[in-house]
All heavy atoms as a GROMACS GRO file, in nm:
protein
  550
    1MET      N    1  -0.987   0.862   0.860
    1MET     CA    2  -0.929   0.839   0.729
    1MET      C    3  -0.864   0.701   0.727
    1MET      O    4  -0.800   0.661   0.822
    1MET     CB    5  -0.825   0.947   0.698
    1MET     CG    6  -0.750   0.922   0.571
    1MET     SD    7  -0.628   1.052   0.541
    1MET     CE    8  -0.618   1.037   0.366
    2LYS      N    9  -0.879   0.633   0.618
    2LYS     CA   10  -0.817   0.502   0.602
    2LYS      C   11  -0.675   0.518   0.552
    2LYS      O   12  -0.644   0.605   0.473
    2LYS     CB   13  -0.895   0.418   0.501
    2LYS     CG   14  -1.029   0.373   0.551
    2LYS     CD   15  -1.094   0.282   0.451
    2LYS     CE   16  -1.228   0.235   0.501
    2LYS     NZ   17  -1.291   0.145   0.407
    3LEU      N   18  -0.588   0.432   0.603
    3LEU     CA   19  -0.451   0.428   0.556
    3LEU      C   20  -0.450   0.369   0.416
    3LEU      O   21  -0.514   0.267   0.390
    3LEU     CB   22  -0.367   0.340   0.650
    3LEU     CG   23  -0.223   0.318   0.610
    3LEU    CD1   24  -0.145   0.448   0.615
    3LEU    CD2   25  -0.160   0.215   0.702
    4LYS      N   26  -0.381   0.434   0.325
    4LYS     CA   27  -0.373   0.385   0.187
    4LYS      C   28  -0.231   0.339   0.159
    4LYS      O   29  -0.135   0.410   0.185
    4LYS     CB   30  -0.414   0.495   0.089
    4LYS     CG   31  -0.560   0.533   0.100
    4LYS     CD   32  -0.599   0.636  -0.002
    4LYS     CE   33  -0.744   0.673   0.016
    4LYS     NZ   34  -0.787   0.772  -0.083
    5LEU      N   35  -0.219   0.216   0.108
    5LEU     CA   36  -0.090   0.158   0.073
    5LEU      C   37  -0.085   0.135  -0.077
    5LEU      O   38  -0.189   0.130  -0.143
    5LEU     CB   39  -0.072   0.025   0.147
    5LEU     CG   40  -0.080   0.032   0.300
    5LEU    CD1   41  -0.077  -0.107   0.359
    5LEU    CD2   42   0.033   0.116   0.354
    6THR      N   43   0.035   0.116  -0.129
    6THR     CA   44   0.052   0.096  -0.272
    6THR      C   45   0.086  -0.050  -0.301
    6THR      O   46   0.192  -0.098  -0.261
    6THR     CB   47   0.165   0.186  -0.327
    6THR    OG1   48   0.140   0.320  -0.286
    6THR    CG2   49   0.174   0.178  -0.478
    7ALA      N   50  -0.005  -0.119  -0.368
    7ALA     CA   51   0.018  -0.258  -0.409
    7ALA      C   52   0.082  -0.257  -0.547
    7ALA      O   53   0.041  -0.183  -0.635
    7ALA     CB   54  -0.113  -0.334  -0.412
    8VAL      N   55   0.183  -0.341  -0.565
    8VAL     CA   56   0.253  -0.353  -0.692
    8VAL      C   57   0.239  -0.498  -0.739
    8VAL      O   58   0.265  -0.591  -0.662
    8VAL     CB   59   0.401  -0.315  -0.679
    8VAL    CG1   60   0.474  -0.333  -0.812
    8VAL    CG2   61   0.415  -0.172  -0.629
    9PHE      N   62   0.198  -0.516  -0.864
    9PHE     CA   63   0.180  -0.649  -0.922
    9PHE      C   64   0.267  -0.660  -1.045
    9PHE      O   65   0.265  -0.571  -1.130
    9PHE     CB   66   0.034  -0.673  -0.960
    9PHE     CG   67  -0.060  -0.661  -0.843
    9PHE    CD1   68  -0.121  -0.540  -0.814
    9PHE    CD2   69  -0.085  -0.769  -0.761
    9PHE    CE1   70  -0.206  -0.528  -0.706
    9PHE    CE2   71  -0.169  -0.758  -0.653
    9PHE     CZ   72  -0.231  -0.637  -0.625
   10LYS      N   73   0.343  -0.768  -1.054
   10LYS     CA   74   0.429  -0.790  -1.169
   10LYS      C   75   0.391  -0.922  -1.234
   10LYS      O   76   0.386  -1.026  -1.167
   10LYS     CB   77   0.576  -0.792  -1.126
   10LYS     CG   78   0.671  -0.802  -1.243
   10LYS     CD   79   0.814  -0.784  -1.200
   10LYS     CE   80   0.906  -0.793  -1.321
   10LYS     NZ   81   1.046  -0.780  -1.284
   11LYS      N   82   0.364  -0.917  -1.364
   11LYS     CA   83   0.322  -1.036  -1.438
   11LYS      C   84   0.441  -1.121  -1.477
   11LYS      O   85   0.543  -1.070  -1.521
   11LYS     CB   86   0.246  -0.993  -1.565
   11LYS     CG   87   0.203  -1.107  -1.654
   11LYS     CD   88   0.058  -1.139  -1.632
   11LYS     CE   89   0.007  -1.238  -1.737
   11LYS     NZ   90   0.018  -1.377  -1.694
   12PHE      N   91   0.426  -1.252  -1.454
   12PHE     CA   92   0.523  -1.352  -1.495
   12PHE      C   93   0.448  -1.460  -1.572
   12PHE      O   94   0.325  -1.470  -1.561
   12PHE     CB   95   0.591  -1.415  -1.372
   12PHE     CG   96   0.686  -1.323  -1.301
   12PHE    CD1   97   0.645  -1.246  -1.193
   12PHE    CD2   98   0.817  -1.314  -1.343
   12PHE    CE1   99   0.732  -1.162  -1.128
   12PHE    CE2  100   0.907  -1.229  -1.278
   12PHE     CZ  101   0.864  -1.153  -1.171
   13PRO      N  102   0.517  -1.543  -1.648
   13PRO     CA  103   0.446  -1.650  -1.719
   13PRO      C  104   0.364  -1.740  -1.626
   13PRO      O  105   0.257  -1.789  -1.664
   13PRO     CB  106   0.560  -1.731  -1.783
   13PRO     CG  107   0.671  -1.632  -1.800
   13PRO     CD  108   0.659  -1.540  -1.682
   14GLU      N  109   0.409  -1.759  -1.502
   14GLU     CA  110   0.339  -1.846  -1.407
   14GLU      C  111   0.227  -1.775  -1.333
   14GLU      O  112   0.151  -1.839  -1.260
   14GLU     CB  113   0.438  -1.901  -1.303
   14GLU     CG  114   0.553  -1.977  -1.362
   14GLU     CD  115   0.668  -1.888  -1.409
   14GLU    OE1  116   0.670  -1.768  -1.378
   14GLU    OE2  117   0.755  -1.940  -1.480
   15GLY      N  118   0.217  -1.644  -1.342
   15GLY     CA  119   0.114  -1.570  -1.270
   15GLY      C  120   0.163  -1.431  -1.233
   15GLY      O  121   0.226  -1.363  -1.314
   16TYR      N  122   0.136  -1.389  -1.109
   16TYR     CA  123   0.170  -1.255  -1.064
   16TYR      C  124   0.245  -1.259  -0.932
   16TYR      O  125   0.212  -1.336  -0.842
   16TYR     CB  126   0.043  -1.171  -1.043
   16TYR     CG  127  -0.029  -1.138  -1.170
   16TYR    CD1  128  -0.119  -1.227  -1.227
   16TYR    CD2  129  -0.006  -1.018  -1.235
   16TYR    CE1  130  -0.184  -1.197  -1.345
   16TYR    CE2  131  -0.072  -0.986  -1.354
   16TYR     CZ  132  -0.160  -1.077  -1.407
   16TYR     OH  133  -0.224  -1.047  -1.524
   17ALA      N  134   0.345  -1.175  -0.919
   17ALA     CA  135   0.411  -1.148  -0.792
   17ALA      C  136   0.352  -1.017  -0.741
   17ALA      O  137   0.316  -0.930  -0.820
   17ALA     CB  138   0.561  -1.134  -0.811
   18ALA      N  139   0.342  -1.004  -0.610
   18ALA     CA  140   0.281  -0.884  -0.553
   18ALA      C  141   0.353  -0.844  -0.425
   18ALA      O  142   0.401  -0.928  -0.350
   18ALA     CB  143   0.134  -0.911  -0.524
   19PHE      N  144   0.358  -0.712  -0.402
   19PHE     CA  145   0.413  -0.661  -0.277
   19PHE      C  146   0.356  -0.524  -0.250
   19PHE      O  147   0.294  -0.462  -0.336
   19PHE     CB  148   0.567  -0.656  -0.280
   19PHE     CG  149   0.626  -0.557  -0.378
   19PHE    CD1  150   0.661  -0.430  -0.337
   19PHE    CD2  151   0.647  -0.594  -0.510
   19PHE    CE1  152   0.716  -0.339  -0.427
   19PHE    CE2  153   0.703  -0.504  -0.600
   19PHE     CZ  154   0.738  -0.376  -0.558
   20VAL      N  155   0.373  -0.478  -0.126
   20VAL     CA  156   0.328  -0.345  -0.085
   20VAL      C  157   0.452  -0.260  -0.066
   20VAL      O  158   0.541  -0.295   0.013
   20VAL     CB  159   0.245  -0.352   0.044
   20VAL    CG1  160   0.212  -0.212   0.095
   20VAL    CG2  161   0.116  -0.429   0.019
   21GLU      N  162   0.459  -0.149  -0.137
   21GLU     CA  163   0.578  -0.063  -0.133
   21GLU      C  164   0.611  -0.014   0.007
   21GLU      O  165   0.727  -0.008   0.046
   21GLU     CB  166   0.559   0.060  -0.224
   21GLU     CG  167   0.564   0.028  -0.371
   21GLU     CD  168   0.550   0.151  -0.459
   21GLU    OE1  169   0.501   0.256  -0.412
   21GLU    OE2  170   0.588   0.141  -0.576
   22GLU      N  171   0.510   0.020   0.084
   22GLU     CA  172   0.531   0.082   0.214
   22GLU      C  173   0.546  -0.017   0.330
   22GLU      O  174   0.567   0.024   0.444
   22GLU     CB  175   0.413   0.176   0.247
   22GLU     CG  176   0.391   0.288   0.150
   22GLU     CD  177   0.302   0.252   0.030
   22GLU    OE1  178   0.262   0.133   0.017
   22GLU    OE2  179   0.271   0.342  -0.048
   23LEU      N  180   0.534  -0.146   0.302
   23LEU     CA  181   0.533  -0.244   0.410
   23LEU      C  182   0.628  -0.360   0.377
   23LEU      O  183   0.588  -0.460   0.319
   23LEU     CB  184   0.391  -0.296   0.434
   23LEU     CG  185   0.368  -0.383   0.555
   23LEU    CD1  186   0.407  -0.310   0.683
   23LEU    CD2  187   0.223  -0.426   0.562
   24PRO      N  188   0.755  -0.346   0.413
   24PRO     CA  189   0.849  -0.454   0.387
   24PRO      C  190   0.801  -0.586   0.445
   24PRO      O  191   0.747  -0.591   0.556
   24PRO     CB  192   0.977  -0.408   0.458
   24PRO     CG  193   0.964  -0.260   0.465
   24PRO     CD  194   0.817  -0.233   0.483
   25GLY      N  195   0.816  -0.691   0.370
   25GLY     CA  196   0.775  -0.823   0.414
   25GLY      C  197   0.639  -0.865   0.364
   25GLY      O  198   0.604  -0.982   0.372
   26ALA      N  199   0.561  -0.772   0.314
   26ALA     CA  200   0.429  -0.805   0.260
   26ALA      C  201   0.446  -0.839   0.112
   26ALA      O  202   0.428  -0.756   0.024
   26ALA     CB  203   0.331  -0.689   0.278
   27ASN      N  204   0.484  -0.964   0.087
   27ASN     CA  205   0.509  -1.013  -0.048
   27ASN      C  206   0.430  -1.141  -0.069
   27ASN      O  207   0.414  -1.220   0.023
   27ASN     CB  208   0.657  -1.047  -0.068
   27ASN     CG  209   0.748  -0.938  -0.020
   27ASN    OD1  210   0.728  -0.821  -0.050
   27ASN    ND2  211   0.848  -0.975   0.056
   28THR      N  212   0.387  -1.164  -0.192
   28THR     CA  213   0.313  -1.287  -0.221
   28THR      C  214   0.309  -1.309  -0.371
   28THR      O  215   0.374  -1.238  -0.448
   28THR     CB  216   0.172  -1.281  -0.160
   28THR    OG1  217   0.112  -1.410  -0.166
   28THR    CG2  218   0.083  -1.180  -0.231
   29GLN      N  219   0.231  -1.405  -0.412
   29GLN     CA  220   0.212  -1.434  -0.554
   29GLN      C  221   0.076  -1.499  -0.573
   29GLN      O  222   0.011  -1.538  -0.477
   29GLN     CB  223   0.321  -1.527  -0.605
   29GLN     CG  224   0.326  -1.660  -0.532
   29GLN     CD  225   0.448  -1.742  -0.570
   29GLN    OE1  226   0.542  -1.691  -0.628
   29GLN    NE2  227   0.446  -1.869  -0.537
   30GLY      N  228   0.036  -1.513  -0.697
   30GLY     CA  229  -0.088  -1.580  -0.730
   30GLY      C  230  -0.091  -1.619  -0.876
   30GLY      O  231  -0.025  -1.556  -0.959
   31ALA      N  232  -0.168  -1.720  -0.908
   31ALA     CA  233  -0.179  -1.765  -1.046
   31ALA      C  234  -0.253  -1.662  -1.132
   31ALA      O  235  -0.226  -1.649  -1.250
   31ALA     CB  236  -0.251  -1.900  -1.052
   32THR      N  237  -0.345  -1.589  -1.068
   32THR     CA  238  -0.420  -1.484  -1.138
   32THR      C  239  -0.403  -1.354  -1.061
   32THR      O  240  -0.362  -1.353  -0.945
   32THR     CB  241  -0.570  -1.518  -1.144
   32THR    OG1  242  -0.622  -1.518  -1.010
   32THR    CG2  243  -0.595  -1.652  -1.211
   33LEU      N  244  -0.440  -1.244  -1.125
   33LEU     CA  245  -0.433  -1.114  -1.057
   33LEU      C  246  -0.526  -1.112  -0.937
   33LEU      O  247  -0.490  -1.062  -0.830
   33LEU     CB  248  -0.466  -1.002  -1.156
   33LEU     CG  249  -0.452  -0.859  -1.104
   33LEU    CD1  250  -0.312  -0.833  -1.049
   33LEU    CD2  251  -0.484  -0.760  -1.216
   34ALA      N  252  -0.645  -1.168  -0.951
   34ALA     CA  253  -0.740  -1.172  -0.839
   34ALA      C  254  -0.683  -1.252  -0.722
   34ALA      O  255  -0.697  -1.213  -0.606
   34ALA     CB  256  -0.872  -1.231  -0.885
   35GLU      N  257  -0.620  -1.364  -0.752
   35GLU     CA  258  -0.560  -1.446  -0.646
   35GLU      C  259  -0.444  -1.372  -0.579
   35GLU      O  260  -0.430  -1.374  -0.457
   35GLU     CB  261  -0.511  -1.578  -0.703
   35GLU     CG  262  -0.453  -1.671  -0.599
   35GLU     CD  263  -0.404  -1.803  -0.657
   35GLU    OE1  264  -0.418  -1.827  -0.777
   35GLU    OE2  265  -0.350  -1.882  -0.578
   36ALA      N  266  -0.363  -1.303  -0.658
   36ALA     CA  267  -0.252  -1.226  -0.602
   36ALA      C  268  -0.303  -1.114  -0.512
   36ALA      O  269  -0.247  -1.089  -0.405
   36ALA     CB  270  -0.165  -1.168  -0.714
   37ARG      N  271  -0.413  -1.049  -0.552
   37ARG     CA  272  -0.472  -0.943  -0.468
   37ARG      C  273  -0.520  -1.000  -0.335
   37ARG      O  274  -0.496  -0.942  -0.229
   37ARG     CB  275  -0.588  -0.876  -0.541
   37ARG     CG  276  -0.545  -0.778  -0.645
   37ARG     CD  277  -0.666  -0.705  -0.705
   37ARG     NE  278  -0.622  -0.608  -0.802
   37ARG     CZ  279  -0.664  -0.605  -0.927
   37ARG    NH1  280  -0.751  -0.693  -0.971
   37ARG    NH2  281  -0.619  -0.512  -1.010
   38ALA      N  282  -0.590  -1.111  -0.341
   38ALA     CA  283  -0.642  -1.173  -0.218
   38ALA      C  284  -0.526  -1.218  -0.129
   38ALA      O  285  -0.529  -1.197  -0.007
   38ALA     CB  286  -0.732  -1.291  -0.254
   39ASN      N  287  -0.424  -1.277  -0.189
   39ASN     CA  288  -0.308  -1.322  -0.112
   39ASN      C  289  -0.234  -1.204  -0.050
   39ASN      O  290  -0.182  -1.214   0.062
   39ASN     CB  291  -0.214  -1.404  -0.199
   39ASN     CG  292  -0.272  -1.537  -0.239
   39ASN    OD1  293  -0.370  -1.583  -0.183
   39ASN    ND2  294  -0.211  -1.600  -0.338
   40LEU      N  295  -0.231  -1.092  -0.121
   40LEU     CA  296  -0.162  -0.974  -0.069
   40LEU      C  297  -0.236  -0.917   0.052
   40LEU      O  298  -0.173  -0.875   0.149
   40LEU     CB  299  -0.146  -0.868  -0.179
   40LEU     CG  300  -0.054  -0.752  -0.144
   40LEU    CD1  301   0.086  -0.799  -0.106
   40LEU    CD2  302  -0.046  -0.654  -0.262
   41ALA      N  303  -0.367  -0.916   0.047
   41ALA     CA  304  -0.445  -0.869   0.162
   41ALA      C  305  -0.414  -0.955   0.285
   41ALA      O  306  -0.396  -0.904   0.395
   41ALA     CB  307  -0.594  -0.871   0.130
   42GLU      N  308  -0.406  -1.086   0.264
   42GLU     CA  309  -0.372  -1.177   0.374
   42GLU      C  310  -0.229  -1.153   0.422
   42GLU      O  311  -0.202  -1.152   0.543
   42GLU     CB  312  -0.388  -1.322   0.328
   42GLU     CG  313  -0.363  -1.421   0.438
   42GLU     CD  314  -0.384  -1.565   0.393
   42GLU    OE1  315  -0.414  -1.590   0.275
   42GLU    OE2  316  -0.365  -1.654   0.478
   43ALA      N  317  -0.136  -1.130   0.329
   43ALA     CA  318   0.004  -1.105   0.367
   43ALA      C  319   0.017  -0.978   0.450
   43ALA      O  320   0.092  -0.976   0.549
   43ALA     CB  321   0.091  -1.097   0.242
   44VAL      N  322  -0.054  -0.874   0.413
   44VAL     CA  323  -0.050  -0.748   0.489
   44VAL      C  324  -0.100  -0.772   0.630
   44VAL      O  325  -0.038  -0.729   0.728
   44VAL     CB  326  -0.131  -0.637   0.418
   44VAL    CG1  327  -0.153  -0.518   0.509
   44VAL    CG2  328  -0.060  -0.594   0.290
   45THR      N  329  -0.212  -0.842   0.643
   45THR     CA  330  -0.267  -0.872   0.775
   45THR      C  331  -0.167  -0.951   0.858
   45THR      O  332  -0.144  -0.920   0.976
   45THR     CB  333  -0.398  -0.952   0.760
   45THR    OG1  334  -0.492  -0.871   0.689
   45THR    CG2  335  -0.457  -0.988   0.896
   46MET      N  336  -0.104  -1.050   0.798
   46MET     CA  337  -0.008  -1.134   0.870
   46MET      C  338   0.116  -1.055   0.913
   46MET      O  339   0.164  -1.072   1.026
   46MET     CB  340   0.032  -1.252   0.783
   46MET     CG  341  -0.081  -1.352   0.763
   46MET     SD  342  -0.041  -1.483   0.646
   46MET     CE  343   0.083  -1.572   0.736
   47VAL      N  344   0.166  -0.967   0.827
   47VAL     CA  345   0.283  -0.886   0.862
   47VAL      C  346   0.249  -0.791   0.978
   47VAL      O  347   0.327  -0.778   1.073
   47VAL     CB  348   0.335  -0.807   0.739
   47VAL    CG1  349   0.435  -0.700   0.780
   47VAL    CG2  350   0.397  -0.902   0.638
   48LEU      N  351   0.134  -0.727   0.971
   48LEU     CA  352   0.095  -0.636   1.079
   48LEU      C  353   0.077  -0.710   1.211
   48LEU      O  354   0.120  -0.662   1.317
   48LEU     CB  355  -0.031  -0.559   1.042
   48LEU     CG  356  -0.016  -0.460   0.926
   48LEU    CD1  357  -0.151  -0.400   0.889
   48LEU    CD2  358   0.085  -0.353   0.959
   49GLU      N  359   0.015  -0.828   1.207
   49GLU     CA  360  -0.003  -0.906   1.329
   49GLU      C  361   0.132  -0.951   1.386
   49GLU      O  362   0.154  -0.946   1.506
   49GLU     CB  363  -0.091  -1.028   1.300
   49GLU     CG  364  -0.237  -0.993   1.280
   49GLU     CD  365  -0.323  -1.112   1.238
   49GLU    OE1  366  -0.267  -1.222   1.213
   49GLU    OE2  367  -0.445  -1.094   1.230
   50ALA      N  368   0.222  -0.996   1.298
   50ALA     CA  369   0.354  -1.041   1.342
   50ALA      C  370   0.432  -0.924   1.403
   50ALA      O  371   0.498  -0.940   1.507
   50ALA     CB  372   0.431  -1.102   1.226
   51ASN      N  373   0.426  -0.807   1.340
   51ASN     CA  374   0.495  -0.690   1.393
   51ASN      C  375   0.440  -0.651   1.529
   51ASN      O  376   0.516  -0.613   1.619
   51ASN     CB  377   0.485  -0.573   1.296
   51ASN     CG  378   0.574  -0.589   1.176
   51ASN    OD1  379   0.661  -0.675   1.172
   51ASN    ND2  380   0.551  -0.507   1.075
   52ARG      N  381   0.309  -0.661   1.546
   52ARG     CA  382   0.248  -0.629   1.675
   52ARG      C  383   0.296  -0.726   1.782
   52ARG      O  384   0.332  -0.687   1.893
   52ARG     CB  385   0.095  -0.632   1.666
   52ARG     CG  386   0.028  -0.599   1.801
   52ARG     CD  387  -0.123  -0.594   1.792
   52ARG     NE  388  -0.163  -0.482   1.708
   52ARG     CZ  389  -0.233  -0.494   1.594
   52ARG    NH1  390  -0.270  -0.612   1.551
   52ARG    NH2  391  -0.266  -0.387   1.524
   53GLU      N  392   0.298  -0.855   1.750
   53GLU     CA  393   0.344  -0.956   1.846
   53GLU      C  394   0.490  -0.934   1.884
   53GLU      O  395   0.526  -0.946   2.002
   53GLU     CB  396   0.324  -1.096   1.788
   53GLU     CG  397   0.179  -1.139   1.780
   53GLU     CD  398   0.161  -1.274   1.711
   53GLU    OE1  399   0.261  -1.346   1.691
   53GLU    OE2  400   0.046  -1.306   1.679
   54LEU      N  401   0.574  -0.904   1.786
   54LEU     CA  402   0.715  -0.879   1.814
   54LEU      C  403   0.733  -0.758   1.904
   54LEU      O  404   0.815  -0.758   1.996
   54LEU     CB  405   0.793  -0.860   1.684
   54LEU     CG  406   0.812  -0.986   1.600
   54LEU    CD1  407   0.871  -0.950   1.464
   54LEU    CD2  408   0.899  -1.087   1.673
   55ALA      N  409   0.656  -0.653   1.878
   55ALA     CA  410   0.664  -0.532   1.961
   55ALA      C  411   0.619  -0.562   2.104
   55ALA      O  412   0.681  -0.517   2.201
   55ALA     CB  413   0.580  -0.420   1.901
   56GLU      N  414   0.510  -0.639   2.117
   56GLU     CA  415   0.460  -0.673   2.250
   56GLU      C  416   0.564  -0.755   2.327
   56GLU      O  417   0.585  -0.733   2.447
   56GLU     CB  418   0.328  -0.748   2.240
   56GLU     CG  419   0.212  -0.659   2.198
   56GLU     CD  420   0.082  -0.734   2.175
   56GLU    OE1  421   0.081  -0.860   2.180
   56GLU    OE2  422  -0.019  -0.668   2.149
   57GLU      N  423   0.629  -0.850   2.260
   57GLU     CA  424   0.733  -0.930   2.326
   57GLU      C  425   0.850  -0.843   2.369
   57GLU      O  426   0.904  -0.860   2.478
   57GLU     CB  427   0.782  -1.040   2.231
   57GLU     CG  428   0.683  -1.151   2.208
   57GLU     CD  429   0.729  -1.250   2.102
   57GLU    OE1  430   0.848  -1.245   2.061
   57GLU    OE2  431   0.647  -1.332   2.059
   58ASP      N  432   0.889  -0.751   2.282
   58ASP     CA  433   1.002  -0.663   2.311
   58ASP      C  434   0.973  -0.570   2.429
   58ASP      O  435   1.063  -0.533   2.504
   58ASP     CB  436   1.037  -0.581   2.186
   58ASP     CG  437   1.167  -0.505   2.200
   58ASP    OD1  438   1.268  -0.567   2.239
   58ASP    OD2  439   1.167  -0.384   2.170
   59LEU      N  440   0.847  -0.532   2.446
   59LEU     CA  441   0.809  -0.438   2.550
   59LEU      C  442   0.757  -0.505   2.677
   59LEU      O  443   0.720  -0.437   2.772
   59LEU     CB  444   0.701  -0.343   2.497
   59LEU     CG  445   0.744  -0.252   2.381
   59LEU    CD1  446   0.624  -0.180   2.322
   59LEU    CD2  447   0.851  -0.155   2.426
   60LEU      N  448   0.758  -0.637   2.679
   60LEU     CA  449   0.704  -0.713   2.791
   60LEU      C  450   0.767  -0.669   2.923
   60LEU      O  451   0.890  -0.659   2.934
   60LEU     CB  452   0.729  -0.862   2.769
   60LEU     CG  453   0.656  -0.957   2.864
   60LEU    CD1  454   0.505  -0.943   2.846
   60LEU    CD2  455   0.697  -1.100   2.836
   61GLY      N  456   0.682  -0.637   3.018
   61GLY     CA  457   0.729  -0.596   3.150
   61GLY      C  458   0.764  -0.449   3.162
   61GLY      O  459   0.798  -0.403   3.270
   62GLN      N  460   0.757  -0.376   3.052
   62GLN     CA  461   0.789  -0.233   3.055
   62GLN      C  462   0.661  -0.151   3.065
   62GLN      O  463   0.556  -0.192   3.016
   62GLN     CB  464   0.865  -0.193   2.929
   62GLN     CG  465   0.998  -0.265   2.914
   62GLN     CD  466   1.071  -0.219   2.789
   62GLN    OE1  467   1.078  -0.101   2.760
   62GLN    NE2  468   1.126  -0.316   2.717
   63GLU      N  469   0.672  -0.038   3.129
   63GLU     CA  470   0.557   0.052   3.138
   63GLU      C  471   0.551   0.136   3.010
   63GLU      O  472   0.645   0.211   2.979
   63GLU     CB  473   0.570   0.144   3.259
   63GLU     CG  474   0.448   0.228   3.281
   63GLU     CD  475   0.456   0.309   3.409
   63GLU    OE1  476   0.522   0.262   3.506
   63GLU    OE2  477   0.396   0.418   3.412
   64VAL      N  478   0.445   0.118   2.936
   64VAL     CA  479   0.427   0.190   2.809
   64VAL      C  480   0.285   0.243   2.801
   64VAL      O  481   0.197   0.201   2.875
   64VAL     CB  482   0.456   0.101   2.686
   64VAL    CG1  483   0.599   0.052   2.686
   64VAL    CG2  484   0.360  -0.016   2.680
   65ILE      N  485   0.264   0.336   2.710
   65ILE     CA  486   0.130   0.387   2.681
   65ILE      C  487   0.094   0.339   2.541
   65ILE      O  488   0.170   0.358   2.445
   65ILE     CB  489   0.127   0.540   2.686
   65ILE    CG1  490   0.162   0.588   2.827
   65ILE    CG2  491  -0.009   0.594   2.641
   65ILE    CD1  492   0.185   0.737   2.838
   66ARG      N  493  -0.022   0.275   2.529
   66ARG     CA  494  -0.072   0.230   2.398
   66ARG      C  495  -0.197   0.311   2.367
   66ARG      O  496  -0.284   0.327   2.452
   66ARG     CB  497  -0.104   0.082   2.400
   66ARG     CG  498   0.017  -0.008   2.395
   66ARG     CD  499  -0.027  -0.153   2.370
   66ARG     NE  500   0.086  -0.235   2.336
   66ARG     CZ  501   0.165  -0.294   2.426
   66ARG    NH1  502   0.143  -0.277   2.554
   66ARG    NH2  503   0.268  -0.368   2.387
   67GLU      N  504  -0.206   0.356   2.243
   67GLU     CA  505  -0.325   0.429   2.200
   67GLU      C  506  -0.346   0.411   2.050
   67GLU      O  507  -0.254   0.376   1.979
   67GLU     CB  508  -0.315   0.578   2.234
   67GLU     CG  509  -0.195   0.648   2.173
   67GLU     CD  510  -0.179   0.791   2.219
   67GLU    OE1  511  -0.200   0.822   2.338
   67GLU    OE2  512  -0.145   0.874   2.135
   68GLN      N  513  -0.468   0.432   2.007
   68GLN     CA  514  -0.500   0.425   1.865
   68GLN      C  515  -0.428   0.537   1.791
   68GLN      O  516  -0.411   0.646   1.846
   68GLN     CB  517  -0.652   0.440   1.842
   68GLN     CG  518  -0.734   0.326   1.899
   68GLN     CD  519  -0.716   0.199   1.819
   68GLN    OE1  520  -0.718   0.201   1.697
   68GLN    NE2  521  -0.696   0.089   1.888
   69PHE      N  522  -0.388   0.509   1.669
   69PHE     CA  523  -0.314   0.606   1.589
   69PHE      C  524  -0.375   0.610   1.451
   69PHE      O  525  -0.394   0.506   1.388
   69PHE     CB  526  -0.167   0.564   1.583
   69PHE     CG  527  -0.081   0.652   1.498
   69PHE    CD1  528  -0.040   0.777   1.542
   69PHE    CD2  529  -0.040   0.612   1.371
   69PHE    CE1  530   0.039   0.859   1.464
   69PHE    CE2  531   0.039   0.692   1.292
   69PHE     CZ  532   0.079   0.816   1.339
   70ALA      N  533  -0.407   0.728   1.402
   70ALA     CA  534  -0.464   0.743   1.269
   70ALA      C  535  -0.388   0.852   1.193
   70ALA      O  536  -0.345   0.950   1.252
   70ALA     CB  537  -0.611   0.780   1.278
   71LEU      N  538  -0.374   0.832   1.065
   71LEU     CA  539  -0.310   0.931   0.980
   71LEU      C  540  -0.414   1.024   0.921
   71LEU      O  541  -0.520   0.980   0.878
   71LEU     CB  542  -0.232   0.863   0.868
   71LEU     CG  543  -0.117   0.774   0.912
   71LEU    CD1  544  -0.057   0.704   0.793
   71LEU    CD2  545  -0.012   0.856   0.984
   72ALA      N  546  -0.383   1.150   0.918
   72ALA     CA  547  -0.477   1.248   0.862
   72ALA      C  548  -0.443   1.280   0.719
   72ALA      O  549  -0.339   1.256   0.670
   72ALA     CB  550  -0.474   1.376   0.944
   0.00000   0.00000   0.00000
């Protein structure tokens, strides 16, 4: 099953602001709705990658178990 997130888009005179409700830090904007959507996909990827790197740094040198995790 794929993880489903909620994207929120708010219209402004200059374009759109966008964020993901379930993922703090995944915020962006775009001149058009399509641009805001594309930018949001990139922001989500960047936040997840940054969170992974931070976790790896925090756990460096510790014995841990890593495994794939899926939501049902």
